[in-house]
C-alpha positions in Angstrom: -7.3 -11.0 -2.1 -5.0 -8.5 -3.5 -5.9 -4.7 -3.9 -5.6 -5.6 -7.9 -7.8 -8.7 -7.8 -10.5 -6.5 -5.7 -10.9 -4.3 -8.4 -11.1 -6.4 -11.3 -14.4 -5.8 -13.2 -15.1 -2.6 -12.2 -14.5 1.1 -13.6 -12.3 1.8 -10.6 -9.9 -1.0 -11.8 -8.9 1.0 -14.6 -7.8 3.5 -12.2 -6.4 1.6 -9.1 -2.5 2.3 -10.3 -3.7 6.1 -9.7 -5.7 5.7 -6.9 -4.3 7.3 -3.6 -4.2 5.0 -0.8 -6.7 6.7 1.3 -9.4 6.0 -2.0 -7.8 2.4 -2.1 -8.6 1.8 1.6 -12.2 3.3 1.1 -12.8 1.0 -1.7 -11.7 -2.0 -0.2 -13.5 -1.5 3.1 -16.9 -0.6 1.1 -16.3 -4.0 -1.4 -16.1 -6.0 2.1 -19.5 -4.6 3.2 -21.6 -3.7 0.2 -20.0 -6.0 -2.6 -18.5 -4.8 -5.6 -21.3 -4.6 -8.0 -23.5 -2.4 -5.6 -20.3 -0.1 -5.3 -19.9 0.6 -8.8 -23.4 1.4 -8.8 -23.3 3.5 -6.2 -20.0 5.3 -7.4 -21.5 5.7 -10.7 -24.8 7.5 -9.4 -22.4 10.0 -6.9 -20.0 10.5 -10.0 -23.1 11.9 -11.9 -24.2 14.0 -9.1 -20.8 15.4 -8.7 -20.4 16.1 -12.3 -23.7 17.9 -12.1 -22.4 20.0 -9.1 -18.9 21.2 -10.7 -20.9 22.5 -13.7 -22.5 25.2 -11.5 -19.5 25.8 -9.0 -22.0 27.7 -6.3 -21.1 26.9 -3.1 -24.3 27.1 -1.5 -25.8 25.0 -4.3 -22.9 22.7 -4.2 -23.4 22.0 -0.2 -27.3 21.4 -0.6 -26.4 18.7 -3.7 -23.9 16.9 -1.8 -25.9 16.5 0.9 -28.8 15.4 -1.2 -26.4 12.8 -3.1 -25.5 11.7 0.4 -29.2 11.2 1.4 -30.1 9.6 -1.9 -27.1 7.2 -1.6 -28.3 6.2 1.8 -31.7 5.6 1.1 -31.1 3.9 -2.4 -28.1 1.6 -1.5 -29.2 1.1 2.2 -25.9 2.0 3.5 -24.6 4.3 6.3 -23.2 8.0 6.3 -19.9 6.8 6.6 -20.1 4.4 3.5 -21.9 7.3 1.6 -19.0 9.7 2.4 -16.5 6.9 1.2 -18.8 6.7 -2.1 -18.4 10.4 -2.6 -14.7 10.2 -2.0 -14.3 7.6 -4.6 -16.8 9.3 -6.9 -14.9 12.6 -6.3 -11.5 11.4 -7.3 -13.0 10.1 -10.4 -14.3 13.5 -11.3 -11.1 15.3 -10.4 -9.0 12.5 -12.2 -10.9 13.1 -15.5 -11.0 16.7 -15.6 -7.1 16.7 -15.0 -6.9 14.1 -17.7 -8.9 16.4 -20.0 -6.8 19.7 -19.4 -3.4 17.7 -20.4 
């Protein structure tokens, strides 16, 4: 399966041409372990949490919310810390990409 095929049918597919190699790799590894639909749900969950975190920009609160998000991902999607961190990486990239697009 090619990288382009693995992104088909997801929000991440729209961003695939802009994804850094490390983010593409994280997505591909997670897809193998979790399946595409579960990944997209987890990314959307983390995305919402990250957007909320960006609003505050309070470092202590950000760290606490990030930890809460990791724990929630672990519990809700029954995934490892490594997988949760990869999900956060994908979601964080999406948040940053959208913010840059808005600033243009």
